Kinemage of the C-alpha trace (Angstrom):
@kinemage 1
@onewidth
@group {chain A} dominant
@subgroup {mainchain}
@vectorlist {calphas} color= white
{ca unk a 1} P 116.837 97.565 92.567
{ca unk a 2} L 115.962 100.737 90.679
{ca unk a 3} L 113.261 103.067 91.963
{ca unk a 4} L 110.940 102.065 89.114
{ca unk a 5} L 111.412 98.385 89.984
{ca unk a 6} L 110.674 99.058 93.653
{ca unk a 7} L 107.461 100.943 92.822
{ca unk a 8} L 106.317 98.033 90.638
{ca unk a 9} L 106.744 95.711 93.653
{ca unk a 10} L 104.409 97.699 95.917
{ca unk a 11} L 101.976 94.777 96.257
{ca unk a 12} L 104.653 92.700 97.988
{ca unk a 13} L 104.255 94.868 101.094
{ca unk a 14} L 101.454 95.585 103.519
{ca unk a 15} L 100.165 99.131 103.039
{ca unk a 16} L 101.686 100.539 106.244
{ca unk a 17} L 105.040 98.907 105.447
{ca unk a 18} L 105.025 100.502 102.006
{ca unk a 19} L 104.333 103.939 103.512
{ca unk a 20} L 107.338 103.553 105.825
{ca unk a 21} L 109.533 102.412 102.914
{ca unk a 22} L 108.361 105.365 100.823
{ca unk a 23} L 109.227 107.836 103.583
{ca unk a 24} L 112.597 106.131 104.039
{ca unk a 25} L 113.613 106.305 100.367
{ca unk a 26} L 112.385 109.892 99.926
{ca unk a 27} L 114.413 110.992 102.958
{ca unk a 28} L 117.535 109.342 101.510
{ca unk a 29} L 116.917 111.081 98.163
{ca unk a 30} L 116.786 114.448 99.902
{ca unk a 31} L 119.900 113.581 101.972
{ca unk a 32} L 117.903 113.991 105.191
{ca unk a 33} L 120.190 111.402 106.716
{ca unk a 34} L 118.997 111.329 110.316
{ca unk a 35} L 115.344 111.198 109.231
{ca unk a 36} L 116.172 108.520 106.640
{ca unk a 37} L 117.917 106.395 109.259
{ca unk a 38} L 114.918 106.577 111.573
{ca unk a 39} L 112.463 105.740 108.778
{ca unk a 40} L 114.683 102.808 107.771
{ca unk a 41} L 114.350 101.313 111.247
{ca unk a 42} L 110.584 101.895 111.197
{ca unk a 43} L 110.398 100.194 107.799
{ca unk a 44} L 112.366 97.065 108.769
{ca unk a 45} L 110.372 96.769 111.992
{ca unk a 46} L 107.170 96.769 109.948
{ca unk a 47} L 108.636 94.264 107.474
{ca unk a 48} L 109.602 91.882 110.280
{ca unk a 49} L 105.997 92.056 111.503
{ca unk a 50} L 104.798 91.195 107.972
{ca unk a 51} L 107.089 88.159 107.871
{ca unk a 52} L 105.899 87.028 111.304
{ca unk a 53} L 102.268 87.494 110.299
{ca unk a 54} L 102.814 85.038 107.432
{ca unk a 55} L 104.731 82.512 109.532
{ca unk a 56} L 102.246 82.575 112.430
{ca unk a 57} L 99.116 83.394 110.397
{ca unk a 58} L 98.128 86.108 112.887
{ca unk a 59} L 98.491 89.886 113.019
{ca unk a 60} L 101.466 90.994 115.093
{ca unk a 61} L 101.044 93.699 117.710
{ca unk a 62} L 103.595 96.461 118.119
{ca unk a 63} L 107.045 95.256 119.146
{ca unk a 64} L 110.562 96.623 118.923
{ca unk a 65} L 112.979 95.274 116.304
{ca unk a 66} L 115.039 93.217 118.768
{ca unk a 67} L 111.899 91.499 120.129
{ca unk a 68} L 110.684 90.734 116.618
{ca unk a 69} L 114.078 89.276 115.710
{ca unk a 70} L 113.999 87.105 118.849
{ca unk a 71} L 110.557 85.754 117.913
{ca unk a 72} L 111.687 85.036 114.367
{ca unk a 73} L 114.857 83.303 115.543
{ca unk a 74} L 112.807 81.125 117.881
{ca unk a 75} L 110.535 80.107 114.987
{ca unk a 76} L 113.490 79.316 112.726
{ca unk a 77} L 115.293 77.292 115.399
{ca unk a 78} L 112.247 75.335 116.595
{ca unk a 79} L 110.440 74.965 113.293
{ca unk a 80} L 107.225 76.278 114.896
{ca unk a 81} L 105.995 78.137 111.832
{ca unk a 82} L 102.419 77.481 110.668
{ca unk a 83} L 103.729 78.220 107.176
{ca unk a 84} L 105.942 75.680 105.416
{ca unk a 85} L 109.171 77.620 105.254
{ca unk a 86} L 111.735 76.596 102.661
{ca unk a 87} L 115.436 76.382 103.495
{ca unk a 88} L 116.108 79.203 101.038
{ca unk a 89} L 113.548 81.493 102.681
{ca unk a 90} L 114.906 80.635 106.126
{ca unk a 91} L 118.400 81.689 105.011
{ca unk a 92} L 117.092 84.944 103.535
{ca unk a 93} L 115.084 85.739 106.669
{ca unk a 94} L 118.204 85.146 108.781
{ca unk a 95} L 120.055 87.649 106.580
{ca unk a 96} L 117.196 90.176 106.830
{ca unk a 97} L 117.194 89.810 110.626
{ca unk a 98} L 120.950 90.446 110.789
{ca unk a 99} L 120.697 93.543 108.591
{ca unk a 100} L 117.639 94.794 110.502
{ca unk a 101} L 119.636 94.555 113.726
{ca unk a 102} L 122.504 96.522 112.166
{ca unk a 103} L 120.025 99.216 111.139
{ca unk a 104} L 118.597 99.267 114.682
{ca unk a 105} L 122.023 99.692 116.271
{ca unk a 106} L 123.099 102.471 113.920
{ca unk a 107} L 119.726 104.214 114.265
{ca unk a 108} L 120.063 104.143 118.060
{ca unk a 109} L 123.580 105.538 117.979
{ca unk a 110} L 122.556 108.403 115.680
{ca unk a 111} L 119.432 109.239 117.671
{ca unk a 112} L 121.173 109.143 121.043
{ca unk a 113} L 123.931 111.394 119.722
{ca unk a 114} L 121.264 113.629 118.072
{ca unk a 115} L 122.854 112.834 114.697
{ca unk a 116} L 124.479 116.272 114.589
{ca unk a 117} L 127.842 116.579 116.297
{ca unk a 118} L 129.421 113.286 115.324
{ca unk a 119} L 131.727 111.961 112.643
{ca unk a 120} L 129.694 108.966 111.527
{ca unk a 121} L 126.265 110.282 110.495
{ca unk a 122} L 127.020 110.061 106.784
{ca unk a 123} L 128.846 106.718 106.905
{ca unk a 124} L 126.191 105.143 109.159
{ca unk a 125} L 123.377 106.456 106.958
{ca unk a 126} L 125.097 105.098 103.846
{ca unk a 127} L 125.472 101.687 105.508
{ca unk a 128} L 121.798 101.752 106.487
{ca unk a 129} L 120.807 102.637 102.915
{ca unk a 130} L 122.843 99.730 101.520
{ca unk a 131} L 121.230 97.369 104.022
{ca unk a 132} L 117.725 98.583 103.119
{ca unk a 133} L 118.409 97.928 99.434
{ca unk a 134} L 119.839 94.469 100.102
{ca unk a 135} L 116.864 93.630 102.319
{ca unk a 136} L 114.498 94.673 99.524
{ca unk a 137} L 116.328 92.592 96.908
{ca unk a 138} L 116.316 89.474 99.094
{ca unk a 139} L 112.805 89.873 100.498
{ca unk a 140} L 111.144 90.249 97.057
{ca unk a 141} L 112.504 86.842 96.021
{ca unk a 142} L 111.067 84.956 99.009
{ca unk a 143} L 107.916 82.847 98.972
{ca unk a 144} L 106.877 84.701 102.135
{ca unk a 145} L 106.661 87.992 100.223
{ca unk a 146} L 104.601 86.254 97.544
{ca unk a 147} L 102.009 85.273 100.158
{ca unk a 148} L 101.476 88.978 100.909
{ca unk a 149} L 101.514 89.728 97.166
{ca unk a 150} L 98.740 87.207 96.486
{ca unk a 151} L 96.586 88.609 99.285
{ca unk a 152} L 97.052 92.149 97.979
{ca unk a 153} L 96.313 91.061 94.403
{ca unk a 154} L 93.104 89.345 95.520
{ca unk a 155} L 92.027 92.557 97.232
{ca unk a 156} L 92.948 94.670 94.189
{ca unk a 157} L 91.243 92.314 91.754
{ca unk a 158} L 88.104 92.311 93.871
{ca unk a 159} L 88.091 96.129 93.872
{ca unk a 160} L 88.740 96.212 90.128
{ca unk a 161} L 85.937 93.698 89.551
{ca unk a 162} L 83.507 96.240 90.989
{ca unk a 163} L 85.062 99.016 88.930
{ca unk a 164} L 84.337 99.617 85.259
{ca unk a 165} L 87.393 99.189 83.037
{ca unk a 166} L 88.552 102.696 81.974
{ca unk a 167} L 87.929 103.235 78.270
{ca unk a 168} L 88.494 106.994 77.914
{ca unk a 169} L 92.095 107.318 76.621
{ca unk a 170} L 94.204 110.332 77.592
{ca unk a 171} L 97.864 110.638 76.599
{ca unk a 172} L 100.238 111.170 79.553
{ca unk a 173} L 103.208 113.352 78.656
{ca unk a 174} L 105.835 113.263 81.393
{ca unk a 175} L 109.483 112.484 82.032
{ca unk a 176} L 111.036 109.085 82.533
{ca unk a 177} L 111.255 109.186 86.342
{ca unk a 178} L 114.719 109.073 87.878
{ca unk a 179} L 113.797 109.302 91.575
{ca unk a 180} L 111.620 107.186 93.838
{ca unk a 181} L 109.374 110.188 94.537
{ca unk a 182} L 108.696 110.716 90.823
{ca unk a 183} L 108.182 107.006 90.107
{ca unk a 184} L 105.695 106.615 92.949
{ca unk a 185} L 103.855 109.830 92.073
{ca unk a 186} L 103.400 109.001 88.380
{ca unk a 187} L 102.200 105.501 89.243
{ca unk a 188} L 99.697 106.801 91.808
{ca unk a 189} L 98.512 109.588 89.500
{ca unk a 190} L 97.783 107.107 86.698
{ca unk a 191} L 95.991 104.865 89.202
{ca unk a 192} L 93.759 107.775 90.234
{ca unk a 193} L 92.957 108.482 86.587
{ca unk a 194} L 91.832 104.885 86.151
{ca unk a 195} L 89.570 105.197 89.200
{ca unk a 196} L 87.608 107.983 87.465
{ca unk a 197} L 87.338 106.074 84.205
{ca unk a 198} L 90.283 107.610 82.340
{ca unk a 199} L 92.705 105.244 80.632
{ca unk a 200} L 96.245 106.694 80.912
{ca unk a 201} L 98.207 106.125 77.701
{ca unk a 202} L 101.987 106.349 77.895
{ca unk a 203} L 104.429 106.012 75.019
{ca unk a 204} L 107.373 103.803 75.950
{ca unk a 205} L 110.249 104.018 73.489
{ca unk a 206} L 112.441 101.087 72.442
{ca unk a 207} L 115.672 100.953 70.458
{ca unk a 208} L 113.578 100.288 67.349
{ca unk a 209} L 112.021 103.774 67.640
{ca unk a 210} L 115.280 105.737 67.592
{ca unk a 211} L 115.034 106.754 63.930
{ca unk a 212} L 111.467 108.051 64.094
{ca unk a 213} L 110.309 108.486 67.708
{ca unk a 214} L 107.786 111.242 67.008
{ca unk a 215} L 105.826 109.034 64.601
{ca unk a 216} L 105.156 106.602 67.432
{ca unk a 217} L 104.156 109.477 69.714
{ca unk a 218} L 101.850 110.836 67.001
{ca unk a 219} L 100.014 107.505 66.698
{ca unk a 220} L 99.516 107.311 70.466
{ca unk a 221} L 98.218 110.904 70.751
{ca unk a 222} L 95.991 110.455 67.719
{ca unk a 223} L 94.094 107.669 69.498
{ca unk a 224} L 93.443 109.797 72.599
{ca unk a 225} L 90.860 112.453 73.428
{ca unk a 226} L 93.481 114.755 74.867
{ca unk a 227} L 96.818 115.081 76.607
{ca unk a 228} L 97.726 115.477 80.283
{ca unk a 229} L 101.133 117.099 80.680
{ca unk a 230} L 102.854 116.293 83.958
{ca unk a 231} L 105.873 118.560 84.297
{ca unk a 232} L 108.380 117.074 86.726
{ca unk a 233} L 111.996 118.114 87.182
{ca unk a 234} L 114.498 116.549 84.826
{ca unk a 235} L 117.373 119.049 85.065
{ca unk a 236} L 118.549 121.512 87.713
{ca unk a 237} L 120.722 124.462 86.699
{ca unk a 238} L 122.460 125.716 89.833
{ca unk a 239} L 123.744 128.789 87.984
{ca unk a 240} L 122.508 130.229 84.726
{ca unk a 241} L 122.945 133.327 82.581
{ca unk a 242} L 120.193 134.615 80.301
{ca unk a 243} L 120.735 136.758 77.206
{ca unk a 244} L 124.490 136.858 77.680
{ca unk a 245} L 126.233 139.858 76.129
{ca unk a 246} L 123.080 141.961 75.872
{ca unk a 247} L 121.780 144.847 77.950
{ca unk a 248} L 119.227 142.457 79.437
{ca unk a 249} L 121.826 139.932 80.587
{ca unk a 250} L 120.699 138.216 83.775
{ca unk a 251} L 122.519 135.962 86.219
{ca unk a 252} L 120.715 133.908 88.830
{ca unk a 253} L 120.798 130.560 90.612
{ca unk a 254} L 118.575 127.491 90.687
{ca unk a 255} L 116.421 126.936 87.659
{ca unk a 256} L 114.592 123.614 87.263
{ca unk a 257} L 113.539 122.258 83.889
{ca unk a 258} L 111.438 119.359 82.705
{ca unk a 259} L 112.148 117.486 79.460
{ca unk a 260} L 111.972 119.079 75.992
{ca unk a 261} L 110.052 115.991 74.886
{ca unk a 262} L 107.013 117.277 76.795
{ca unk a 263} L 107.067 120.469 74.735
{ca unk a 264} L 107.262 118.467 71.497
{ca unk a 265} L 104.426 116.133 72.498
{ca unk a 266} L 102.222 119.012 73.609
{ca unk a 267} L 102.849 120.928 70.385
{ca unk a 268} L 101.916 117.839 68.405
{ca unk a 269} L 98.697 117.425 70.415
{ca unk a 270} L 97.766 121.092 69.915
{ca unk a 271} L 98.390 120.700 66.183
{ca unk a 272} L 95.949 117.778 66.133
{ca unk a 273} L 93.330 119.853 67.941
{ca unk a 274} L 93.470 117.734 71.089
{ca unk a 275} L 92.436 119.070 74.502
{ca unk a 276} L 95.357 119.907 76.781
{ca unk a 277} L 95.662 119.803 80.579
{ca unk a 278} L 98.904 120.932 82.218
{ca unk a 279} L 100.293 120.250 85.696
{ca unk a 280} L 103.806 121.018 86.901
{ca unk a 281} L 105.939 121.387 89.987
{ca unk a 282} L 105.567 124.852 91.479
{ca unk a 283} L 109.347 125.367 91.303
{ca unk a 284} L 109.595 124.364 87.613
{ca unk a 285} L 110.822 127.076 85.245
{ca unk a 286} L 107.949 128.564 83.251
{ca unk a 287} L 108.866 128.248 79.607
{ca unk a 288} L 106.726 126.985 76.706
{ca unk a 289} L 103.760 124.971 77.904
{ca unk a 290} L 104.744 125.714 81.526
{ca unk a 291} L 104.704 129.508 81.085
{ca unk a 292} L 102.471 130.959 83.806
{ca unk a 293} L 101.676 134.171 81.865
{ca unk a 294} L 101.730 133.636 78.094
{ca unk a 295} L 99.777 130.425 77.829
{ca unk a 296} L 96.367 129.208 76.673
{ca unk a 297} L 96.670 126.298 79.102
{ca unk a 298} L 97.352 127.693 82.583
{ca unk a 299} L 99.512 125.145 84.426
{ca unk a 300} L 98.222 123.707 87.692
{ca unk a 301} L 101.113 124.139 90.133
{ca unk a 302} L 102.014 121.277 92.470
{ca unk a 303} L 103.661 121.810 95.828
{ca unk a 304} L 106.844 119.945 96.699
{ca unk a 305} L 107.296 117.258 97.856
{ca unk a 306} L 104.865 115.642 95.436
{ca unk a 307} L 101.747 114.425 97.208
{ca unk a 308} L 98.601 112.829 95.812
{ca unk a 309} L 96.668 114.556 98.616
{ca unk a 310} L 97.623 117.960 97.197
{ca unk a 311} L 94.323 119.921 96.834
{ca unk a 312} L 95.337 120.903 93.296
{ca unk a 313} L 95.564 117.221 92.337
{ca unk a 314} L 92.077 116.578 93.687
{ca unk a 315} L 90.727 119.616 91.849
{ca unk a 316} L 92.403 118.506 88.606
{ca unk a 317} L 90.943 115.007 88.890
{ca unk a 318} L 87.494 116.540 89.387
{ca unk a 319} L 87.968 118.721 86.286
{ca unk a 320} L 89.143 115.726 84.251
{ca unk a 321} L 86.199 113.614 85.392
{ca unk a 322} L 83.731 116.342 84.334
{ca unk a 323} L 85.601 116.759 81.031
{ca unk a 324} L 85.266 113.028 80.390
{ca unk a 325} L 81.505 113.136 81.031
{ca unk a 326} L 81.066 116.138 78.711
{ca unk a 327} L 82.985 114.490 75.868
{ca unk a 328} L 81.127 111.195 76.292
{ca unk a 329} L 77.785 113.017 76.278
{ca unk a 330} L 78.612 114.382 72.823
{ca unk a 331} L 79.721 111.046 71.413
């Protein structure tokens, strides 16, 4: 499964299980292999509890992976589930149990050996990562996961019922995410916008737009009050040379860029007289709309790793909410 697909399946997990999965995948992305292996075990332990909670229709107290597997095996062998388990789901759960046990064993070996002076940290971590992905792919297809999904959807729909549908459109200019961290952050950021009454508008390109992509972008921006630019890393130059051959030639390392599309979309919005709000990673190179000095729209800098609890995010949401009220008052 791709990171974007995993983020879209968030409702198939209990909240605490999703948090563990998020920490697990982010650690793997950053090649923090020992941490990732530990979070993987924490994630599968939580998932096994979720499965048991469906089968027994009760909340499961804290237990270690091997104990949870033993309880599940007993249910599968004796048919003592309060939930009508299909043969297909039973087979998948057996596979998940086996992979969870492999993760437990490898986690224990790495932890007991401190994960430092050994020859199998990388190979064990890679095996754990493959098992986590296979568990995700199989779990999502089960009827058991759909029970949790339906409960989460009922909760979300009830919350949305008490919340006014956002009708204040703002264009979101950002990259197509290529990491789990980015995918999750963009999704959560748009969700927060909706909670304050702002309707996030994103332009998704298809093959039919290849010949005139900016016309589609123009139509989307035109229908919005303003644009929110979310500058996330797209490219990382490990070595670069500026103004080569001149007296001001400069060599340095590590420069992070976002996508040039964000500059084009922002320029188009400015040309239309739209209001502009800019956020970007603190370590993003400051050119164009992300320039920290020569800029009419001072970028709000976000600490890494990306976190919706970042004080600058909360401040930005407050500013956007007040902006929305001011615009609506004039309408």
